[in-house]
ROPA-619959 format. One record per residue (C-alpha): x, y, z; residue in one letter. Coordinates in steps of 0.1 Angstrom, whole numbers. Example, Ala and Ser with C-alpha at 12.3 -4.5 7.8 and 13.67 -1.06 7.14 Angstrom:
2
+-------+-------+-------+------+
:     u :     v :     w : resn :
+-------+-------+-------+------+
:   123 :   -45 :    78 :    A :
:   137 :   -11 :    71 :    S :
+-------+-------+-------+------+
This chain:
390
+-------+-------+-------+------+
:     u :     v :     w : resn :
+-------+-------+-------+------+
:    72 :  -129 : -1410 :    X :
:    48 :  -100 : -1416 :    X :
:    65 :   -70 : -1400 :    X :
:    31 :   -57 : -1387 :    X :
:    19 :   -77 : -1357 :    X :
:   -11 :   -54 : -1352 :    X :
:   -21 :   -22 : -1369 :    X :
:     2 :    -2 : -1346 :    X :
:    29 :   -27 : -1334 :    X :
:    57 :   -35 : -1358 :    X :
:    84 :   -62 : -1356 :    X :
:   118 :   -46 : -1360 :    X :
:   140 :   -75 : -1348 :    X :
:   169 :   -90 : -1367 :    X :
:   182 :  -125 : -1374 :    X :
:   217 :  -137 : -1367 :    X :
:   228 :  -164 : -1391 :    X :
:   265 :  -160 : -1384 :    X :
:   264 :  -171 : -1347 :    X :
:   278 :  -205 : -1340 :    X :
:   271 :  -208 : -1302 :    X :
:   244 :  -189 : -1284 :    X :
:   256 :  -177 : -1249 :    X :
:   289 :  -193 : -1258 :    X :
:   277 :  -229 : -1254 :    X :
:   245 :  -238 : -1272 :    X :
:   246 :  -249 : -1308 :    X :
:   222 :  -229 : -1330 :    X :
:   223 :  -244 : -1365 :    X :
:   193 :  -224 : -1375 :    X :
:   207 :  -191 : -1362 :    X :
:   191 :  -169 : -1336 :    X :
:   165 :  -142 : -1337 :    X :
:   169 :  -110 : -1316 :    X :
:   134 :   -96 : -1313 :    X :
:   125 :   -60 : -1309 :    X :
:    92 :   -42 : -1314 :    X :
:    79 :    -7 : -1321 :    X :
:    46 :     6 : -1308 :    X :
:    34 :    35 : -1329 :    X :
:    13 :    58 : -1308 :    X :
:    13 :    94 : -1296 :    X :
:    43 :    84 : -1276 :    X :
:    63 :    60 : -1298 :    X :
:    78 :    32 : -1278 :    X :
:   106 :     7 : -1285 :    X :
:   103 :   -27 : -1268 :    X :
:   139 :   -38 : -1263 :    X :
:   169 :   -36 : -1286 :    X :
:   192 :   -64 : -1300 :    X :
:   227 :   -78 : -1298 :    X :
:   255 :   -54 : -1305 :    X :
:   266 :   -75 : -1334 :    X :
:   235 :   -66 : -1353 :    X :
:   232 :   -30 : -1341 :    X :
:   237 :   -13 : -1374 :    X :
:   211 :   -34 : -1391 :    X :
:   186 :   -28 : -1362 :    X :
:   192 :    10 : -1362 :    X :
:   184 :    10 : -1400 :    X :
:   152 :   -10 : -1395 :    X :
:   142 :    13 : -1366 :    X :
:   147 :    45 : -1386 :    X :
:   128 :    31 : -1415 :    X :
:    99 :    21 : -1392 :    X :
:    99 :    55 : -1375 :    X :
:    97 :    73 : -1408 :    X :
:   115 :   104 : -1395 :    X :
:    96 :   104 : -1361 :    X :
:   113 :   104 : -1327 :    X :
:   107 :    76 : -1302 :    X :
:    96 :    87 : -1267 :    X :
:   104 :    55 : -1247 :    X :
:   125 :    24 : -1248 :    X :
:   113 :    -4 : -1225 :    X :
:   140 :   -27 : -1212 :    X :
:   125 :   -61 : -1204 :    X :
:   159 :   -77 : -1198 :    X :
:   194 :   -63 : -1197 :    X :
:   213 :   -94 : -1210 :    X :
:   236 :   -82 : -1238 :    X :
:   217 :   -99 : -1266 :    X :
:   188 :   -75 : -1258 :    X :
:   205 :   -44 : -1244 :    X :
:   235 :   -45 : -1268 :    X :
:   222 :   -18 : -1291 :    X :
:   212 :     7 : -1264 :    X :
:   244 :    27 : -1267 :    X :
:   237 :    32 : -1304 :    X :
:   200 :    40 : -1296 :    X :
:   211 :    67 : -1272 :    X :
:   236 :    81 : -1297 :    X :
:   208 :    85 : -1322 :    X :
:   181 :    95 : -1298 :    X :
:   197 :   111 : -1267 :    X :
:   163 :   124 : -1254 :    X :
:   146 :    90 : -1253 :    X :
:   135 :    78 : -1219 :    X :
:   146 :    43 : -1208 :    X :
:   119 :    25 : -1189 :    X :
:   129 :    -3 : -1164 :    X :
:   124 :   -14 : -1129 :    X :
:   144 :    -8 : -1097 :    X :
:   168 :   -37 : -1106 :    X :
:   172 :   -28 : -1142 :    X :
:   194 :     3 : -1142 :    X :
:   221 :    -8 : -1117 :    X :
:   226 :   -39 : -1138 :    X :
:   223 :   -20 : -1171 :    X :
:   250 :     4 : -1161 :    X :
:   274 :   -26 : -1159 :    X :
:   269 :   -30 : -1197 :    X :
:   261 :     4 : -1210 :    X :
:   270 :    40 : -1201 :    X :
:   236 :    55 : -1191 :    X :
:   248 :    82 : -1166 :    X :
:   234 :   109 : -1189 :    X :
:   203 :    90 : -1201 :    X :
:   168 :    98 : -1190 :    X :
:   153 :    69 : -1171 :    X :
:   119 :    60 : -1156 :    X :
:   116 :    34 : -1129 :    X :
:    83 :    14 : -1129 :    X :
:    70 :   -11 : -1104 :    X :
:    46 :   -41 : -1103 :    X :
:    12 :   -32 : -1119 :    X :
:    21 :     3 : -1129 :    X :
:     9 :    16 : -1163 :    X :
:    25 :    38 : -1189 :    X :
:     0 :    57 : -1211 :    X :
:    12 :    60 : -1247 :    X :
:   -20 :    76 : -1260 :    X :
:   -41 :    47 : -1272 :    X :
:   -19 :    19 : -1258 :    X :
:   -16 :    14 : -1221 :    X :
:    14 :    -6 : -1210 :    X :
:    11 :   -26 : -1178 :    X :
:    44 :   -38 : -1162 :    X :
:    46 :   -72 : -1145 :    X :
:    77 :   -81 : -1127 :    X :
:    92 :  -116 : -1135 :    X :
:   123 :  -119 : -1114 :    X :
:   145 :  -149 : -1121 :    X :
:   129 :  -157 : -1154 :    X :
:   158 :  -160 : -1158 :    X :
:   176 :  -129 : -1144 :    X :
:   166 :  -109 : -1113 :    X :
:   156 :   -77 : -1132 :    X :
:   133 :   -93 : -1158 :    X :
:    99 :   -79 : -1163 :    X :
:    72 :   -85 : -1189 :    X :
:    48 :   -59 : -1204 :    X :
:    11 :   -62 : -1212 :    X :
:    -5 :   -39 : -1238 :    X :
:   -42 :   -38 : -1230 :    X :
:   -52 :   -23 : -1263 :    X :
:   -40 :   -51 : -1286 :    X :
:   -39 :   -77 : -1258 :    X :
:    -2 :   -83 : -1264 :    X :
:    22 :   -97 : -1239 :    X :
:    58 :   -88 : -1244 :    X :
:    72 :  -118 : -1226 :    X :
:   110 :  -112 : -1224 :    X :
:   128 :  -145 : -1227 :    X :
:    97 :  -165 : -1218 :    X :
:    82 :  -184 : -1247 :    X :
:   115 :  -180 : -1267 :    X :
:   132 :  -205 : -1288 :    X :
:   164 :  -211 : -1307 :    X :
:   164 :  -203 : -1344 :    X :
:   158 :  -173 : -1366 :    X :
:   123 :  -157 : -1367 :    X :
:   110 :  -180 : -1394 :    X :
:   131 :  -211 : -1386 :    X :
:   113 :  -244 : -1388 :    X :
:   121 :  -277 : -1373 :    X :
:   107 :  -312 : -1375 :    X :
:    85 :  -308 : -1344 :    X :
:    74 :  -273 : -1350 :    X :
:    78 :  -247 : -1322 :    X :
:    82 :  -271 : -1293 :    X :
:   115 :  -289 : -1302 :    X :
:   138 :  -259 : -1301 :    X :
:   117 :  -241 : -1276 :    X :
:   120 :  -270 : -1252 :    X :
:   158 :  -271 : -1257 :    X :
:   159 :  -234 : -1251 :    X :
:   137 :  -236 : -1220 :    X :
:   155 :  -264 : -1201 :    X :
:   190 :  -252 : -1208 :    X :
:   185 :  -215 : -1202 :    X :
:   154 :  -211 : -1180 :    X :
:   150 :  -246 : -1166 :    X :
:   165 :  -240 : -1132 :    X :
:   139 :  -214 : -1125 :    X :
:   107 :  -234 : -1126 :    X :
:    92 :  -217 : -1095 :    X :
:    95 :  -182 : -1108 :    X :
:    81 :  -193 : -1141 :    X :
:    51 :  -207 : -1123 :    X :
:    46 :  -174 : -1105 :    X :
:    47 :  -155 : -1138 :    X :
:    22 :  -180 : -1153 :    X :
:    -2 :  -173 : -1124 :    X :
:     1 :  -136 : -1131 :    X :
:    -5 :  -141 : -1168 :    X :
:   -38 :  -159 : -1161 :    X :
:   -52 :  -126 : -1150 :    X :
:   -45 :  -110 : -1184 :    X :
:   -65 :  -114 : -1216 :    X :
:   -37 :  -123 : -1240 :    X :
:   -42 :  -126 : -1277 :    X :
:    -5 :  -123 : -1288 :    X :
:    28 :  -133 : -1272 :    X :
:    59 :  -114 : -1284 :    X :
:    90 :  -130 : -1270 :    X :
:   126 :  -118 : -1273 :    X :
:   136 :  -149 : -1293 :    X :
:   117 :  -169 : -1318 :    X :
:    83 :  -164 : -1335 :    X :
:    55 :  -142 : -1324 :    X :
:    27 :  -165 : -1311 :    X :
:    -9 :  -156 : -1320 :    X :
:   -27 :  -188 : -1324 :    X :
:   -34 :  -217 : -1300 :    X :
:   -18 :  -199 : -1271 :    X :
:   -32 :  -225 : -1247 :    X :
:    -8 :  -250 : -1262 :    X :
:    23 :  -229 : -1256 :    X :
:    12 :  -218 : -1221 :    X :
:     3 :  -255 : -1213 :    X :
:    38 :  -266 : -1223 :    X :
:    54 :  -239 : -1201 :    X :
:    32 :  -250 : -1172 :    X :
:    44 :  -286 : -1177 :    X :
:    80 :  -277 : -1181 :    X :
:    82 :  -253 : -1152 :    X :
:    64 :  -278 : -1129 :    X :
:    91 :  -304 : -1137 :    X :
:    65 :  -328 : -1149 :    X :
:    74 :  -353 : -1177 :    X :
:    60 :  -342 : -1210 :    X :
:    60 :  -377 : -1225 :    X :
:    60 :  -413 : -1213 :    X :
:    93 :  -427 : -1225 :    X :
:   129 :  -436 : -1217 :    X :
:   161 :  -416 : -1224 :    X :
:   193 :  -438 : -1223 :    X :
:   223 :  -415 : -1219 :    X :
:   255 :  -434 : -1227 :    X :
:   291 :  -427 : -1220 :    X :
:   311 :  -454 : -1237 :    X :
:   349 :  -455 : -1241 :    X :
:   356 :  -484 : -1265 :    X :
:   321 :  -490 : -1277 :    X :
:   312 :  -519 : -1255 :    X :
:   289 :  -499 : -1232 :    X :
:   271 :  -486 : -1262 :    X :
:   267 :  -521 : -1276 :    X :
:   250 :  -531 : -1243 :    X :
:   228 :  -500 : -1246 :    X :
:   217 :  -509 : -1281 :    X :
:   206 :  -544 : -1268 :    X :
:   187 :  -527 : -1239 :    X :
:   170 :  -504 : -1264 :    X :
:   157 :  -534 : -1283 :    X :
:   146 :  -551 : -1251 :    X :
:   126 :  -521 : -1241 :    X :
:   110 :  -518 : -1275 :    X :
:   102 :  -555 : -1276 :    X :
:    86 :  -551 : -1242 :    X :
:    63 :  -524 : -1256 :    X :
:    80 :  -492 : -1248 :    X :
:    70 :  -468 : -1276 :    X :
:    95 :  -440 : -1270 :    X :
:   132 :  -449 : -1264 :    X :
:   158 :  -423 : -1271 :    X :
:   195 :  -433 : -1271 :    X :
:   221 :  -405 : -1268 :    X :
:   259 :  -407 : -1270 :    X :
:   271 :  -382 : -1245 :    X :
:   305 :  -379 : -1261 :    X :
:   291 :  -371 : -1295 :    X :
:   256 :  -357 : -1293 :    X :
:   247 :  -321 : -1285 :    X :
:   244 :  -323 : -1247 :    X :
:   219 :  -295 : -1246 :    X :
:   196 :  -317 : -1266 :    X :
:   202 :  -346 : -1243 :    X :
:   193 :  -324 : -1214 :    X :
:   161 :  -316 : -1232 :    X :
:   153 :  -353 : -1237 :    X :
:   160 :  -360 : -1200 :    X :
:   133 :  -335 : -1189 :    X :
:   109 :  -345 : -1217 :    X :
:   106 :  -381 : -1206 :    X :
:    95 :  -397 : -1174 :    X :
:   124 :  -422 : -1171 :    X :
:   161 :  -422 : -1177 :    X :
:   189 :  -448 : -1178 :    X :
:   225 :  -437 : -1172 :    X :
:   250 :  -461 : -1188 :    X :
:   286 :  -453 : -1183 :    X :
:   321 :  -467 : -1183 :    X :
:   342 :  -465 : -1152 :    X :
:   372 :  -441 : -1154 :    X :
:   400 :  -432 : -1131 :    X :
:   382 :  -446 : -1101 :    X :
:   350 :  -426 : -1110 :    X :
:   329 :  -423 : -1141 :    X :
:   337 :  -414 : -1177 :    X :
:   339 :  -375 : -1177 :    X :
:   311 :  -368 : -1201 :    X :
:   287 :  -386 : -1178 :    X :
:   299 :  -366 : -1149 :    X :
:   294 :  -334 : -1169 :    X :
:   259 :  -345 : -1179 :    X :
:   248 :  -353 : -1143 :    X :
:   263 :  -320 : -1131 :    X :
:   243 :  -302 : -1158 :    X :
:   211 :  -320 : -1148 :    X :
:   217 :  -309 : -1112 :    X :
:   223 :  -273 : -1123 :    X :
:   189 :  -273 : -1141 :    X :
:   171 :  -288 : -1111 :    X :
:   162 :  -322 : -1127 :    X :
:   136 :  -339 : -1105 :    X :
:   104 :  -360 : -1104 :    X :
:   118 :  -388 : -1125 :    X :
:   129 :  -425 : -1122 :    X :
:   165 :  -433 : -1130 :    X :
:   182 :  -467 : -1137 :    X :
:   220 :  -472 : -1137 :    X :
:   244 :  -494 : -1157 :    X :
:   281 :  -494 : -1152 :    X :
:   310 :  -510 : -1171 :    X :
:   344 :  -517 : -1157 :    X :
:   373 :  -541 : -1166 :    X :
:   390 :  -545 : -1133 :    X :
:   375 :  -522 : -1107 :    X :
:   340 :  -509 : -1117 :    X :
:   334 :  -475 : -1101 :    X :
:   309 :  -458 : -1123 :    X :
:   279 :  -470 : -1103 :    X :
:   288 :  -457 : -1069 :    X :
:   299 :  -424 : -1085 :    X :
:   266 :  -419 : -1103 :    X :
:   246 :  -429 : -1073 :    X :
:   266 :  -405 : -1051 :    X :
:   260 :  -376 : -1076 :    X :
:   222 :  -384 : -1077 :    X :
:   218 :  -383 : -1039 :    X :
:   215 :  -345 : -1039 :    X :
:   186 :  -345 : -1065 :    X :
:   150 :  -338 : -1055 :    X :
:   123 :  -365 : -1060 :    X :
:   145 :  -389 : -1080 :    X :
:   137 :  -426 : -1077 :    X :
:   168 :  -448 : -1084 :    X :
:   159 :  -483 : -1094 :    X :
:   177 :  -507 : -1071 :    X :
:   185 :  -534 : -1097 :    X :
:   215 :  -518 : -1114 :    X :
:   237 :  -536 : -1139 :    X :
:   274 :  -541 : -1138 :    X :
:   292 :  -552 : -1170 :    X :
:   327 :  -565 : -1169 :    X :
:   341 :  -552 : -1202 :    X :
:   316 :  -569 : -1225 :    X :
:   281 :  -583 : -1220 :    X :
:   279 :  -620 : -1210 :    X :
:   250 :  -642 : -1200 :    X :
:   250 :  -629 : -1164 :    X :
:   250 :  -592 : -1173 :    X :
:   224 :  -598 : -1201 :    X :
:   201 :  -614 : -1175 :    X :
:   206 :  -585 : -1152 :    X :
:   199 :  -561 : -1180 :    X :
:   166 :  -579 : -1188 :    X :
:   156 :  -576 : -1152 :    X :
:   164 :  -539 : -1153 :    X :
:   144 :  -535 : -1185 :    X :
:   114 :  -550 : -1167 :    X :
:   118 :  -526 : -1138 :    X :
:   120 :  -496 : -1161 :    X :
:    88 :  -508 : -1180 :    X :
:    70 :  -512 : -1146 :    X :
:    81 :  -478 : -1135 :    X :
:    63 :  -463 : -1165 :    X :
:    30 :  -478 : -1158 :    X :
+-------+-------+-------+------+
């Protein structure tokens, strides 16, 4: 990307193509961008640092961008280590710099970085910092997705420095088959997804700002069609389905449950369902399955019974959905069991604690392999799933 975002705001972030798992759990085949920005004004200001693994590269970029000048401020939007990880090196190079954060920032930051000798400035909701030409307005965004998060609005260039909001997996220029939305959706629901209400609060605050550019801490800078991105965030954080369609999440031991799922997939398509996504919970990236669960308005859970309960990958999947506040959907259930089917009652029990979930009453029980009776039950279930989407 072009390093200059505006005439006086420069991108100084770095890409990490060595990382295998982001936050120790999310696959990032396209790497990860750690974004940082430099505002060149009378009082030069750094907007966040980067992960410690890329600190040397970042310091080199920072010094080159500064051209021998000294930064006045470093704004800390979020203290998570992938953003605060280079603060120690920053302080070593520029000990007189003032760190800018809110009341919750510095107690948490001190758990990661030695800041006892650092200059600090505490800002509150709506306060402004005058850099000369640029005026930075601070907007608190607690629990998007940590309690100390804040975003910053630059009124001169109409830039919103949005912290982790509007971020995505991948390096700064990474592309995927669906453009921005695919990896942004996977990022949102797996990392921010639980905190829909705080995101809604932030979106309401953002409506009062005239935003021309969004500068997130991960992923590309957004400067065109902002209504599209903000609209998606509104949909996601409202727990509304983005698409009409069905996710079938399958947990199969010997393959017979998956064979049944494949037949059900064809039944749904033959009945006119345009979007049917089948996921193998034992093999597919579960973060992507979580994404698909939130994307679609209906979901079918198909699982083998196991040790008097349900096959463990299904249990893990449902627990992850609960942790991310999955809601406002219709769910259908299929179980398989050879002598004492137990998956159905286990899945039903786990779903009882979910908010605004409608479980279709006509579930299906398969005894080892499909037969005429279970096929008939599955056809009935198919009809109910189609009806629920109308």
